[in-house]
LOKOLNU-151114 format. One line per field, with one value per residue: residue number from 1; residue in one letter; x, y, z negated of N, C-alpha, C in turn. Coordinates in pm, whole numbers. Last residue first. Layout:
# LOKOLNU-151114
mikol	[NUM,...] .
vogu	[a,...] .
npx	[X,...] .
npy	[Y,...] .
npz	[Z,...] .
capx	[X,...] .
capy	[Y,...] .
capz	[Z,...] .
cpx	[X,...] .
cpy	[Y,...] .
cpz	[Z,...] .
This chain:
# LOKOLNU-151114
mikol	[374,373,372,371,370,369,368,367,366,365,364,363,362,361,360,359,358,357,356,355,354,353,352,351,350,349,348,347,346,345,344,343,342,341,340,339,338,337,336,335,334,333,332,331,330,329,328,327,326,325,324,323,322,321,320,319,318,317,316,315,314,313,312,311,310,309,308,307,306,305,304,303,302,301,300,299,298,297,296,295,294,293,292,291,290,289,288,287,286,285,284,283,282,281,280,279,278,277,276,275,274,273,272,271,270,269,268,267,266,265,264,263,262,261,260,259,258,257,256,255,254,253,252,251,250,249,248,247,246,245,244,243,242,241,240,239,238,237,236,235,234,233,232,231,230,229,228,227,226,225,224,223,222,221,220,219,218,217,216,215,214,213,212,211,210,209,208,207,206,205,204,203,202,201,200,199,198,197,196,195,194,193,192,191,190,189,188,187,186,185,184,183,182,181,180,179,178,177,176,175,174,173,172,171,170,169,168,167,166,165,164,163,162,161,160,159,158,157,156,155,154,153,152,151,150,149,148,147,146,145,144,143,142,141,140,139,138,137,136,135,134,133,132,131,130,129,128,127,126,125,124,123,122,121,120,119,118,117,116,115,114,113,112,111,110,109,108,107,106,105,104,103,102,101,100,99,98,97,96,95,94,93,92,91,90,89,88,87,86,85,84,83,82,81,80,79,78,77,76,75,74,73,72,71,70,69,68,67,66,65,64,63,62,61,60,59,58,57,56,55,54,53,52,51,50,49,48,47,46,45,44,43,42,41,40,39,38,37,36,35,34,33,32,31,30,29,28,27,26,25,24,23,22,21,20,19,18,17,16,15,14,13,12,11,10,9,8,7,6,5,4,3,2,1] .
vogu	[v,n,r,y,e,n,l,v,e,i,v,h,g,v,e,m,d,t,l,e,a,y,m,p,l,s,l,c,h,n,a,l,y,e,a,n,p,c,d,g,e,k,y,g,l,h,a,y,a,e,q,l,h,c,p,v,p,y,h,l,g,p,s,i,n,n,e,n,l,y,k,i,l,g,e,r,n,e,t,t,i,v,f,l,h,y,v,s,q,s,w,n,p,q,a,q,l,k,i,i,d,n,k,i,e,q,q,y,r,k,g,i,e,r,r,r,d,n,w,n,p,l,y,k,l,k,v,n,l,s,a,a,e,l,g,g,m,r,m,n,f,g,i,e,n,h,y,y,r,v,i,s,g,h,n,r,l,s,l,l,h,k,y,y,n,e,n,n,t,v,i,g,g,a,e,g,c,a,g,l,n,k,g,p,y,f,s,f,c,a,m,e,g,f,s,g,v,s,s,l,k,y,k,a,g,h,a,q,a,a,d,e,l,l,f,l,n,n,k,k,c,i,l,s,v,a,d,i,d,f,p,q,g,y,l,h,v,g,i,i,a,k,t,n,p,t,i,k,e,e,l,k,s,a,d,l,q,w,t,n,s,t,c,d,a,f,v,p,t,a,g,t,y,s,v,g,w,a,t,a,i,f,t,n,a,p,i,i,v,e,d,g,k,g,i,g,l,a,i,m,a,l,h,l,a,s,t,g,n,n,v,g,v,a,y,k,t,q,c,f,t,a,f,n,n,e,f,e,e,v,f,t,g,g,s,f,a,t,n,e,y,v,k,e,f,a,k,f,v,e,e,k,i,q,q,h,q,g,k,l,d,l,c,s,i,k,e,q,i,a,s,n,n,m] .
npx	[1413,1688,1661,1783,1914,2088,1912,1819,2059,2125,1907,1937,2179,2098,1913,2082,2251,2087,2189,2319,2476,2354,2220,2049,2189,2112,2187,2234,2182,2212,2448,2632,2622,2723,2982,3072,3045,3020,2904,2669,2456,2630,2681,2640,2594,2323,2251,2263,2008,1952,2227,2440,2647,2566,2335,2061,2026,2296,2112,1844,1770,1530,1380,1251,1051,1018,913,1140,1294,1137,1146,1422,1460,1318,1462,1713,1855,2135,2285,2513,2523,2653,2619,2739,2945,3177,3428,3713,4021,4238,4432,4309,3982,3698,3422,3083,2923,2648,2446,2439,2570,2599,2669,2747,2963,3158,3020,2853,3056,3173,2961,2942,3193,3172,2976,3128,3318,3154,3082,3335,3397,3168,3143,3243,3074,2838,2901,2961,2716,2560,2699,2657,2381,2374,2520,2564,2809,2756,2719,2670,2963,3126,3341,3578,3598,3415,3339,3167,3424,3688,3634,3407,3236,3026,3152,3279,3508,3666,3735,3866,4103,4221,4260,4434,4655,4721,4650,4536,4180,3829,3501,3155,2805,2457,2123,2037,2226,2471,2645,2863,2745,2439,2183,2208,2513,2768,3014,3334,3620,3960,4233,4439,4444,4483,4317,4090,4128,4399,4605,4616,4548,4293,3994,3714,3612,3358,3254,3090,3230,3477,3632,3942,4120,4415,4509,4774,5005,5038,5162,4983,4760,4868,4914,4654,4555,4719,4672,4392,4148,3890,3757,3415,3174,3051,3345,3521,3607,3822,3841,4104,4157,4175,4181,4235,4385,4251,4195,4095,4303,4365,4168,4155,4298,4148,3821,3663,3500,3410,3557,3481,3504,3574,3402,3466,3409,3302,3373,3206,3325,3259,3092,3063,2867,2995,3130,2922,2767,2913,2858,2581,2497,2697,2848,2973,3153,3395,3546,3760,3689,3790,3720,3537,3497,3707,3912,4057,4028,3809,3610,3606,3526,3265,3145,3182,3033,2777,2729,2722,2636,2742,3066,3377,3695,4003,4354,4544,4439,4325,4060,4055,4145,3925,3729,3805,3793,3520,3395,3476,3353,3086,3082,3146,3041,2761,2471,2397,2448,2329,2400,2178,2184,2412,2330,2119,2254,2375,2148,2073,2283,2239,1984,2030,2175,1991,1818,1980,2007,1737,1663,1756,1796,1800,1656,1478,1303,978,932,989,1168,1104,963,1047,1194,1123] .
npy	[-12843,-12735,-12477,-12300,-12096,-12218,-12326,-12090,-11991,-12198,-12189,-11925,-11942,-12111,-11939,-11732,-11858,-12156,-12468,-12607,-12807,-12923,-13005,-12981,-13218,-13517,-13652,-13892,-14056,-14325,-14342,-14251,-14462,-14666,-14580,-14592,-14871,-15156,-15315,-15217,-15475,-15738,-15994,-16239,-16306,-16312,-16051,-15922,-15839,-15659,-15461,-15410,-15345,-15104,-14898,-14716,-14467,-14272,-14029,-13846,-13491,-13218,-12953,-12657,-12484,-12507,-12750,-12902,-12838,-12951,-13223,-13267,-13213,-13423,-13639,-13600,-13489,-13463,-13460,-13418,-13379,-13384,-13328,-13520,-13450,-13280,-13315,-13232,-13277,-13328,-13256,-13146,-13289,-13191,-13347,-13265,-13103,-13101,-12895,-12760,-12519,-12363,-12220,-12221,-12102,-12286,-12498,-12364,-12252,-12486,-12591,-12394,-12430,-12696,-12673,-12522,-12715,-12903,-12755,-12728,-13003,-13083,-13016,-13233,-13437,-13406,-13525,-13783,-13863,-13887,-14098,-14307,-14343,-14422,-14667,-14838,-15069,-15420,-15665,-15971,-16166,-16491,-16749,-16732,-16706,-16737,-16603,-16414,-16183,-16166,-16143,-16239,-16255,-16080,-15828,-15784,-15949,-15814,-15581,-15690,-15781,-15542,-15425,-15597,-15558,-15288,-15070,-14844,-14787,-14753,-14832,-14727,-14708,-14616,-14540,-14206,-13995,-14009,-13774,-13665,-13661,-13860,-13917,-14121,-14305,-14379,-14483,-14637,-14776,-14838,-15061,-15050,-14693,-14433,-14296,-14226,-13876,-13679,-13501,-13338,-13507,-13614,-13483,-13557,-13643,-13819,-13961,-14172,-14397,-14503,-14723,-14859,-15126,-15289,-15618,-15691,-15733,-15592,-15358,-15264,-15204,-15008,-14809,-14749,-14619,-14390,-14280,-14222,-14158,-14079,-13780,-13709,-13786,-13950,-14144,-14325,-14624,-14896,-15230,-15455,-15811,-16061,-16268,-16507,-16463,-16133,-15811,-15652,-15521,-15339,-15131,-14919,-14711,-14617,-14597,-14442,-14137,-13951,-13763,-13834,-14095,-14328,-14647,-15005,-15270,-15591,-15793,-15995,-16283,-16414,-16452,-16236,-16087,-15973,-15749,-15595,-15551,-15356,-15137,-15118,-14986,-14704,-14725,-14798,-15001,-15041,-15369,-15633,-15950,-16290,-16606,-16803,-16726,-16454,-16249,-16160,-15909,-15946,-15968,-15704,-15571,-15664,-15536,-15265,-15243,-15310,-15076,-14879,-15013,-15108,-14962,-14875,-14843,-14680,-14631,-14469,-14170,-13923,-13881,-13772,-13992,-14160,-14010,-14021,-14297,-14344,-14186,-14328,-14575,-14497,-14428,-14667,-14951,-15030,-14997,-14825,-14685,-14582,-14342,-14191,-14215,-14073,-13824,-13770,-13735,-13490,-13332,-13358,-13222,-12962,-12907,-12933,-12799,-12674,-12877,-13025,-12858,-12837,-13102,-13232,-13175,-13271,-13160,-12861,-12610,-12510,-12171,-11916,-11722,-11472,-11513,-11591,-11466,-11559] .
npz	[-8467,-8365,-8132,-7851,-7736,-7566,-7376,-7251,-7141,-6960,-6784,-6688,-6550,-6343,-6219,-6139,-5962,-5836,-5708,-5512,-5620,-5935,-6225,-6533,-6774,-6936,-7253,-7520,-7737,-7685,-7540,-7733,-7916,-7754,-7710,-7976,-8047,-7945,-8143,-8239,-8130,-7951,-7701,-7570,-7312,-7271,-7218,-6978,-6925,-7128,-7237,-7399,-7232,-7106,-7295,-7193,-7070,-6940,-6826,-6755,-6703,-6750,-6614,-6737,-6843,-7114,-7168,-7109,-7337,-7545,-7480,-7504,-7776,-7894,-7801,-7930,-8178,-8143,-7818,-7546,-7186,-6859,-6541,-6265,-6099,-6144,-6069,-6278,-6323,-6595,-6767,-6985,-7052,-7178,-7343,-7302,-7583,-7803,-7991,-8222,-8184,-7888,-7625,-7306,-7174,-7090,-6970,-6785,-6626,-6525,-6376,-6177,-6057,-5978,-5782,-5600,-5529,-5403,-5176,-5061,-5006,-4835,-4572,-4438,-4515,-4369,-4121,-4201,-4308,-4080,-3957,-4137,-4108,-3841,-3848,-4165,-4281,-4352,-4476,-4485,-4565,-4548,-4578,-4307,-4038,-3759,-3457,-3359,-3290,-3514,-3786,-4041,-4257,-4206,-4262,-4497,-4468,-4273,-4405,-4627,-4507,-4428,-4686,-4814,-4642,-4677,-4928,-5010,-4988,-5051,-4960,-4981,-4882,-4849,-4751,-4644,-4564,-4831,-5030,-5237,-5490,-5463,-5374,-5174,-5214,-5166,-5394,-5376,-5525,-5456,-5528,-5706,-5795,-5677,-5510,-5633,-5686,-5569,-5801,-6023,-6237,-6050,-5908,-5693,-5452,-5587,-5814,-5858,-5784,-5835,-6007,-5931,-6071,-6126,-6229,-6462,-6626,-6856,-6776,-6585,-6749,-6914,-6722,-6641,-6866,-6866,-6610,-6613,-6796,-6551,-6402,-6370,-6269,-6447,-6476,-6317,-6470,-6415,-6457,-6471,-6431,-6549,-6831,-6946,-7175,-7253,-7388,-7583,-7695,-7496,-7515,-7684,-7581,-7368,-7330,-7059,-7166,-7338,-7464,-7736,-7811,-7545,-7505,-7520,-7284,-7190,-6927,-6693,-6538,-6202,-5995,-5835,-5958,-6181,-6071,-5975,-6206,-6344,-6185,-6195,-6426,-6510,-6839,-7110,-7130,-6867,-6826,-6742,-6629,-6606,-6440,-6393,-6051,-5941,-5739,-5525,-5431,-5269,-5463,-5557,-5326,-5295,-5523,-5472,-5234,-5318,-5460,-5264,-4936,-4693,-4611,-4464,-4579,-4522,-4580,-4704,-4883,-4951,-4916,-4659,-4511,-4551,-4419,-4151,-4103,-4156,-3959,-3730,-3778,-3759,-3493,-3356,-3562,-3773,-3607,-3399,-3143,-2913,-2813,-2878,-3159,-3220,-3126,-3299,-3540,-3489,-3486,-3752,-3877,-3786,-3891,-4176,-4361,-4531,-4607,-4775,-5001,-5083,-5155,-5375,-5703,-6039,-6245,-6149,-6295,-6197,-6093,-6185,-6373,-6465,-6701,-6946,-7219,-7552] .
capx	[1306,1640,1684,1722,1806,2144,1988,1725,1984,2216,1938,1817,2168,2202,1868,1971,2308,2120,2138,2223,2542,2368,2353,2046,2137,2178,2088,2276,2177,2098,2323,2610,2581,2586,2893,3070,2969,3078,3025,2788,2471,2530,2712,2645,2734,2392,2228,2388,2074,1899,2124,2312,2663,2567,2470,2100,1968,2204,2214,1889,1780,1658,1363,1375,1069,1085,829,1026,1340,1166,1017,1354,1522,1279,1323,1700,1712,2080,2221,2448,2539,2588,2665,2641,2829,3047,3340,3586,3945,4119,4475,4370,4128,3761,3557,3190,2960,2788,2465,2368,2637,2497,2727,2659,2855,3199,3122,2795,2962,3253,3014,2830,3153,3270,2949,3010,3361,3221,2979,3263,3483,3186,3090,3302,3211,2843,2860,3062,2831,2524,2689,2793,2436,2305,2569,2489,2749,2809,2726,2621,2838,3122,3203,3543,3711,3401,3438,3121,3282,3652,3704,3449,3362,3002,3100,3155,3404,3609,3671,3738,4012,4182,4183,4299,4594,4673,4699,4662,4298,3956,3618,3286,2914,2590,2214,2013,2081,2423,2540,2865,2806,2578,2198,2172,2370,2716,2875,3249,3489,3861,4127,4451,4431,4567,4451,4078,4093,4261,4591,4624,4682,4365,4140,3772,3685,3413,3370,3039,3098,3469,3493,3870,4023,4338,4468,4632,4993,4971,5219,5117,4749,4822,5026,4747,4497,4713,4807,4447,4292,3938,3849,3539,3261,2993,3205,3529,3499,3801,3775,4031,4151,4242,4161,4146,4452,4270,4266,3997,4235,4451,4170,4072,4349,4264,3919,3719,3568,3314,3554,3474,3392,3615,3456,3406,3495,3268,3405,3243,3255,3345,3097,3169,2835,2909,3203,3032,2719,2910,2998,2643,2505,2581,2854,2890,3015,3335,3481,3722,3723,3728,3798,3637,3448,3594,3847,4064,4130,3939,3646,3638,3658,3367,3141,3240,3175,2849,2732,2831,2608,2601,2975,3239,3603,3869,4243,4568,4470,4471,4101,4004,4225,4058,3721,3794,3919,3624,3383,3512,3500,3138,3052,3235,3068,2903,2532,2323,2551,2270,2499,2219,2072,2403,2446,2092,2166,2459,2229,1987,2265,2365,2007,1934,2250,2106,1768,1944,2124,1813,1598,1831,1707,1860,1791,1497,1437,1062,920,851,1174,1188,892,1058,1129,1206] .
capy	[-12833,-12870,-12514,-12422,-12057,-12140,-12415,-12180,-11913,-12162,-12313,-11963,-11854,-12155,-12067,-11703,-11804,-12014,-12393,-12506,-12687,-12939,-12991,-12959,-13086,-13454,-13584,-13816,-13912,-14285,-14387,-14175,-14326,-14675,-14597,-14464,-14765,-15041,-15363,-15194,-15335,-15688,-15863,-16235,-16284,-16441,-16103,-15973,-15923,-15796,-15489,-15438,-15465,-15231,-14935,-14845,-14489,-14382,-14118,-13937,-13631,-13287,-13099,-12729,-12499,-12388,-12634,-12906,-12800,-12807,-13153,-13292,-13126,-13285,-13624,-13592,-13507,-13562,-13390,-13501,-13330,-13455,-13253,-13497,-13519,-13260,-13261,-13298,-13181,-13371,-13327,-13053,-13289,-13179,-13290,-13359,-13112,-13140,-12953,-12889,-12622,-12408,-12206,-12292,-12017,-12163,-12524,-12444,-12165,-12393,-12664,-12416,-12299,-12659,-12753,-12463,-12590,-12937,-12799,-12609,-12920,-13133,-12921,-13101,-13436,-13359,-13384,-13704,-13845,-13787,-13968,-14256,-14305,-14300,-14551,-14802,-14936,-15312,-15545,-15871,-16100,-16346,-16712,-16749,-16766,-16703,-16688,-16553,-16213,-16194,-16035,-16247,-16330,-16225,-15863,-15707,-15981,-15946,-15572,-15622,-15877,-15639,-15358,-15577,-15691,-15334,-15205,-14828,-14859,-14701,-14874,-14740,-14713,-14644,-14611,-14350,-13995,-14036,-13874,-13695,-13538,-13839,-13819,-13983,-14294,-14265,-14489,-14518,-14798,-14755,-15010,-15138,-14836,-14482,-14328,-14321,-14009,-13724,-13599,-13274,-13448,-13650,-13495,-13529,-13517,-13782,-13871,-14040,-14377,-14359,-14702,-14735,-15083,-15171,-15526,-15686,-15790,-15722,-15434,-15306,-15300,-15134,-14863,-14811,-14748,-14476,-14319,-14323,-14140,-14140,-13893,-13673,-13708,-13816,-14122,-14179,-14550,-14767,-15130,-15352,-15673,-16041,-16133,-16509,-16528,-16275,-15893,-15722,-15619,-15456,-15226,-15035,-14771,-14702,-14574,-14566,-14220,-14054,-13756,-13696,-14021,-14236,-14520,-14880,-15196,-15451,-15775,-15859,-16231,-16372,-16558,-16329,-16150,-16090,-15858,-15630,-15643,-15493,-15172,-15172,-15131,-14760,-14699,-14684,-15031,-14962,-15250,-15536,-15815,-16182,-16484,-16827,-16799,-16545,-16270,-16302,-15928,-15919,-16085,-15815,-15543,-15705,-15681,-15327,-15205,-15402,-15205,-14881,-14938,-15068,-15073,-14840,-14941,-14677,-14702,-14514,-14312,-13939,-13946,-13694,-13869,-14202,-14027,-13892,-14224,-14415,-14152,-14187,-14566,-14550,-14325,-14552,-14878,-15021,-15081,-14821,-14737,-14700,-14449,-14201,-14271,-14215,-13889,-13784,-13851,-13608,-13343,-13413,-13365,-13029,-12902,-13016,-12873,-12599,-12770,-13081,-12902,-12720,-13033,-13248,-13137,-13286,-13210,-13005,-12640,-12591,-12315,-11950,-11861,-11480,-11463,-11690,-11418,-11576] .
capz	[-8568,-8392,-8271,-7906,-7827,-7678,-7465,-7319,-7239,-7070,-6857,-6762,-6666,-6437,-6275,-6230,-6085,-5831,-5823,-5470,-5568,-5790,-6166,-6388,-6737,-6822,-7169,-7401,-7758,-7767,-7479,-7611,-7957,-7806,-7596,-7905,-8115,-7874,-8074,-8319,-8167,-8045,-7761,-7715,-7349,-7285,-7353,-7034,-6825,-7138,-7138,-7466,-7315,-7032,-7250,-7252,-7203,-6920,-6768,-6860,-6663,-6768,-6617,-6706,-6697,-7061,-7200,-7019,-7204,-7544,-7487,-7377,-7676,-7922,-7760,-7784,-8153,-8236,-7930,-7648,-7322,-6968,-6657,-6370,-6042,-6209,-5966,-6251,-6245,-6523,-6646,-6890,-7064,-7047,-7349,-7270,-7442,-7781,-7858,-8221,-8261,-7982,-7760,-7399,-7221,-7159,-7071,-6893,-6698,-6606,-6490,-6268,-6110,-6081,-5901,-5664,-5593,-5530,-5271,-5107,-5092,-4971,-4669,-4411,-4567,-4508,-4130,-4130,-4398,-4181,-3890,-4115,-4238,-3882,-3772,-4046,-4287,-4271,-4558,-4392,-4600,-4559,-4607,-4448,-4107,-3900,-3522,-3359,-3292,-3374,-3717,-3901,-4259,-4197,-4130,-4474,-4566,-4247,-4274,-4646,-4569,-4326,-4581,-4867,-4656,-4547,-4905,-4937,-5036,-4998,-5036,-4918,-4979,-4795,-4842,-4653,-4539,-4695,-5016,-5095,-5436,-5498,-5481,-5139,-5241,-5091,-5351,-5374,-5467,-5523,-5441,-5589,-5818,-5787,-5458,-5523,-5734,-5553,-5692,-5892,-6227,-6172,-5910,-5825,-5455,-5456,-5825,-5895,-5725,-5809,-5969,-5964,-5970,-6163,-6124,-6425,-6491,-6867,-6887,-6545,-6639,-6973,-6801,-6547,-6827,-6984,-6651,-6522,-6816,-6675,-6403,-6440,-6181,-6431,-6512,-6325,-6405,-6479,-6373,-6544,-6384,-6421,-6779,-6830,-7060,-7281,-7289,-7499,-7779,-7514,-7405,-7717,-7706,-7340,-7436,-7111,-7068,-7295,-7317,-7687,-7868,-7650,-7456,-7565,-7375,-7209,-7070,-6737,-6656,-6313,-6094,-5798,-5830,-6199,-6136,-5886,-6101,-6395,-6213,-6074,-6429,-6442,-6696,-7070,-7167,-6974,-6774,-6844,-6585,-6682,-6462,-6496,-6168,-5930,-5869,-5559,-5535,-5205,-5382,-5649,-5383,-5199,-5503,-5591,-5237,-5228,-5531,-5359,-5059,-4698,-4636,-4491,-4521,-4581,-4520,-4567,-4874,-4948,-5041,-4771,-4518,-4596,-4565,-4219,-4085,-4232,-4101,-3747,-3772,-3885,-3592,-3349,-3439,-3748,-3710,-3524,-3235,-2980,-2802,-2737,-3081,-3257,-3065,-3156,-3523,-3507,-3363,-3648,-3901,-3756,-3747,-4103,-4259,-4481,-4522,-4645,-4925,-5042,-5043,-5251,-5594,-5907,-6274,-6152,-6244,-6287,-6073,-6154,-6332,-6345,-6584,-6839,-7097,-7432] .
cpx	[1200,1537,1619,1760,1741,2038,2043,1799,1890,2140,2024,1843,2048,2195,1969,1921,2198,2181,2179,2156,2445,2410,2348,2187,2128,2109,2164,2158,2207,2080,2201,2476,2547,2536,2748,2977,2963,3009,3096,2916,2588,2555,2597,2684,2751,2539,2304,2374,2203,1968,2080,2198,2536,2570,2470,2240,2004,2153,2314,1981,1833,1654,1498,1347,1203,1128,886,930,1223,1208,1038,1222,1457,1335,1274,1556,1685,1934,2152,2389,2484,2622,2585,2702,2711,2932,3196,3516,3817,4055,4358,4421,4192,3913,3622,3325,3072,2812,2613,2368,2567,2554,2618,2727,2752,3084,3151,2896,2897,3163,3094,2877,3040,3239,3046,2970,3244,3268,3040,3153,3413,3280,3124,3261,3279,2986,2883,3029,2941,2641,2653,2790,2576,2358,2503,2543,2676,2739,2785,2610,2797,2982,3199,3395,3684,3505,3448,3225,3254,3509,3679,3524,3424,3130,3092,3082,3273,3491,3603,3663,3872,4082,4132,4209,4452,4605,4638,4721,4420,4071,3740,3394,3046,2691,2348,2110,2038,2274,2493,2766,2823,2629,2341,2195,2329,2564,2843,3107,3402,3729,4041,4352,4459,4562,4541,4212,4067,4240,4448,4618,4712,4508,4191,3923,3741,3481,3434,3145,3043,3334,3475,3726,3954,4249,4396,4611,4846,4943,5164,5181,4886,4808,4989,4865,4591,4659,4803,4585,4367,4089,3876,3632,3390,3075,3167,3388,3521,3697,3757,3969,4082,4247,4242,4128,4367,4347,4284,4064,4132,4387,4250,4085,4270,4316,4036,3830,3626,3368,3449,3473,3378,3493,3508,3473,3432,3355,3393,3267,3299,3261,3189,3174,2941,2879,3119,3115,2834,2863,3007,2789,2575,2603,2723,2914,2921,3192,3425,3663,3671,3778,3718,3723,3561,3561,3723,3998,4144,4054,3784,3681,3701,3508,3253,3248,3245,2999,2804,2842,2725,2561,2834,3153,3462,3782,4113,4441,4488,4512,4253,4053,4184,4151,3853,3796,3916,3757,3492,3503,3547,3290,3096,3209,3144,2929,2682,2385,2496,2371,2449,2317,2111,2297,2447,2207,2137,2377,2321,2059,2179,2353,2133,1965,2160,2171,1883,1881,2085,1934,1682,1778,1787,1756,1869,1640,1461,1195,1016,830,1032,1196,971,999,1153,1129] .
cpy	[-12938,-12868,-12648,-12442,-12179,-12102,-12340,-12270,-12002,-12088,-12282,-12089,-11888,-12072,-12120,-11831,-11776,-11970,-12246,-12433,-12575,-12805,-13026,-12934,-13074,-13323,-13512,-13757,-13828,-14134,-14336,-14212,-14242,-14539,-14602,-14469,-14632,-14915,-15250,-15238,-15319,-15540,-15819,-16103,-16262,-16426,-16233,-16022,-15985,-15891,-15635,-15457,-15502,-15353,-15077,-14879,-14621,-14425,-14162,-14041,-13715,-13429,-13166,-12878,-12562,-12405,-12505,-12790,-12799,-12761,-13002,-13215,-13144,-13189,-13482,-13569,-13493,-13592,-13493,-13410,-13435,-13390,-13304,-13405,-13505,-13321,-13256,-13235,-13249,-13256,-13364,-13122,-13201,-13175,-13296,-13289,-13214,-13158,-12978,-12953,-12757,-12529,-12235,-12292,-12088,-12090,-12400,-12463,-12242,-12301,-12575,-12487,-12313,-12521,-12717,-12541,-12522,-12812,-12834,-12646,-12796,-13047,-12959,-12998,-13301,-13349,-13332,-13556,-13764,-13760,-13858,-14118,-14245,-14250,-14421,-14677,-14908,-15179,-15428,-15740,-16004,-16296,-16562,-16717,-16792,-16778,-16645,-16652,-16362,-16245,-16045,-16123,-16342,-16308,-16014,-15751,-15910,-15974,-15704,-15609,-15816,-15740,-15458,-15520,-15682,-15469,-15261,-14963,-14819,-14776,-14811,-14782,-14729,-14647,-14635,-14409,-14141,-14007,-13887,-13809,-13548,-13707,-13791,-13879,-14147,-14261,-14363,-14557,-14674,-14769,-14915,-15095,-14918,-14634,-14391,-14367,-14098,-13861,-13652,-13371,-13404,-13602,-13530,-13551,-13479,-13645,-13834,-13931,-14238,-14320,-14552,-14744,-14957,-15134,-15406,-15591,-15802,-15788,-15576,-15395,-15353,-15241,-14998,-14875,-14822,-14614,-14417,-14370,-14250,-14123,-13947,-13793,-13665,-13728,-13975,-14126,-14400,-14689,-15003,-15258,-15584,-15894,-16113,-16371,-16529,-16336,-16036,-15820,-15701,-15563,-15353,-15149,-14895,-14772,-14670,-14537,-14343,-14138,-13850,-13685,-13881,-14158,-14438,-14760,-15060,-15386,-15626,-15857,-16089,-16310,-16528,-16451,-16251,-16162,-15985,-15745,-15687,-15592,-15316,-15208,-15191,-14909,-14745,-14649,-14921,-15009,-15169,-15412,-15717,-16049,-16383,-16707,-16830,-16614,-16355,-16335,-16074,-15934,-16066,-15939,-15654,-15679,-15727,-15478,-15271,-15371,-15309,-15010,-14954,-14997,-15018,-14964,-14904,-14776,-14673,-14567,-14350,-14086,-13964,-13749,-13785,-14081,-14075,-13907,-14091,-14341,-14219,-14146,-14422,-14539,-14367,-14447,-14749,-14930,-15089,-14901,-14737,-14767,-14582,-14315,-14291,-14283,-14039,-13855,-13876,-13736,-13465,-13426,-13427,-13180,-12979,-13022,-12956,-12668,-12693,-12979,-12946,-12755,-12915,-13163,-13138,-13249,-13228,-13041,-12790,-12622,-12388,-12100,-11911,-11623,-11477,-11642,-11517,-11533] .
cpz	[-8546,-8505,-8296,-8051,-7892,-7780,-7586,-7418,-7321,-7180,-6980,-6845,-6752,-6565,-6377,-6297,-6187,-5963,-5811,-5586,-5536,-5734,-6018,-6334,-6584,-6786,-7058,-7327,-7634,-7777,-7554,-7548,-7834,-7851,-7641,-7783,-8041,-7927,-7999,-8252,-8263,-8072,-7852,-7778,-7500,-7325,-7378,-7178,-6879,-7041,-7148,-7367,-7390,-7124,-7192,-7203,-7270,-7057,-6877,-6799,-6778,-6713,-6634,-6719,-6658,-6915,-7143,-7043,-7104,-7404,-7474,-7372,-7539,-7819,-7784,-7741,-8004,-8206,-8017,-7755,-7418,-7101,-6777,-6474,-6138,-6129,-6015,-6132,-6199,-6449,-6555,-6764,-6956,-7063,-7211,-7273,-7423,-7632,-7836,-8082,-8258,-8055,-7862,-7534,-7308,-7228,-7155,-7006,-6814,-6686,-6584,-6394,-6212,-6140,-6014,-5788,-5663,-5604,-5406,-5205,-5145,-5056,-4814,-4516,-4545,-4562,-4271,-4133,-4331,-4276,-3990,-4051,-4221,-4016,-3812,-3978,-4156,-4303,-4482,-4469,-4488,-4585,-4632,-4464,-4255,-3982,-3668,-3411,-3271,-3372,-3567,-3858,-4122,-4196,-4111,-4348,-4538,-4340,-4238,-4514,-4586,-4382,-4478,-4758,-4711,-4556,-4776,-4897,-4954,-5062,-4971,-5015,-4907,-4909,-4775,-4753,-4530,-4686,-4873,-5073,-5285,-5441,-5522,-5248,-5223,-5099,-5274,-5339,-5483,-5448,-5524,-5481,-5693,-5804,-5563,-5472,-5614,-5615,-5689,-5774,-6083,-6155,-6050,-5820,-5590,-5465,-5692,-5879,-5750,-5750,-5959,-5916,-6020,-6045,-6186,-6308,-6448,-6733,-6892,-6652,-6598,-6866,-6863,-6619,-6732,-6948,-6767,-6568,-6739,-6684,-6544,-6444,-6245,-6336,-6507,-6352,-6426,-6400,-6456,-6441,-6487,-6379,-6651,-6766,-6933,-7164,-7340,-7402,-7702,-7601,-7436,-7616,-7746,-7465,-7418,-7210,-7138,-7181,-7259,-7534,-7810,-7698,-7573,-7497,-7406,-7317,-7099,-6887,-6686,-6425,-6209,-5889,-5787,-6068,-6137,-5940,-6011,-6290,-6260,-6095,-6307,-6420,-6635,-6924,-7121,-7004,-6890,-6778,-6690,-6629,-6545,-6528,-6265,-6060,-5851,-5691,-5577,-5304,-5319,-5571,-5478,-5250,-5411,-5577,-5356,-5226,-5447,-5437,-5157,-4827,-4661,-4509,-4562,-4506,-4596,-4501,-4727,-4955,-5052,-4905,-4638,-4609,-4623,-4370,-4160,-4222,-4184,-3893,-3789,-3888,-3731,-3455,-3459,-3628,-3684,-3638,-3377,-3073,-2857,-2714,-2936,-3172,-3096,-3084,-3375,-3490,-3371,-3514,-3791,-3773,-3708,-3953,-4169,-4360,-4457,-4552,-4785,-4958,-4993,-5136,-5464,-5802,-6145,-6192,-6260,-6218,-6165,-6140,-6310,-6290,-6456,-6708,-6984,-7309] .
């Protein structure tokens, strides 16, 4: 193989290129925040909330300090608490489960499908008990879950549907933006996300005015009028600098997502190796490829091979939620969610960010096509 054209290792994620492109614009936005001393909440956060609600095709958006807080506050706004159960995928980042646990409720872990790796709607009804109050569907890796199928089960059983869209800013389900289907949708603006702040941030979108007003209170010490506290609240406001950076980046997000889709399409069409399995792409799904995940039987061998060929893969995620030590008290065991467990043991993330060059993408494809499990 000829690696002479690739001088530096291709990272799974590299934020430097994106931030160099918009550095001047972001710094000017920071100067405005500084001049107005609007560092916590305030006009720049409100501007982003309005812009992001429009982007998601929802009426309201509430900015908070991170995506985990978004999930936590959404659970409280739904009235979920001790004694309640919430069904979530076993194969998700642990924050989905934290949002449930922080309220005193119990996460109930459900398996994914073997091909899309999204929540398996056919396995949900067997998880429902009299204590079940909601289902959280996760748009994992930037690809929407089967919203219609999960929504039908929620309606049939009088359950809330919440979207965890932390990895799916701009993804579409049947041509409509994710975030507009459930009672609420929660986003992370962690720096590595498709839409990432210069710092920590998160958000919740909804079409329900009551949820919106409650969330505004919850994030601000349980207060709407300063120094008057109507409930026990939290200090979970979004910062002005984070909001300013998000306002700049939101303008570029559609183009960045389009580039991710170009790369994802090349990976899907040009990786032709029988020992590498790709995520199935239903025709109703328009992913934004926050991650591009593959599976292979000999993961350690592939990691070694990729590193030898100037490619640094990622790993999302090596332990499914139901087998995490933090949830050992719930009594789950190996074999309870076999598809999620297989994914955790065999998954690998390929380089995926908008600034990847065609040459770098071609190199990744060439290297993978030449891989043999030896």
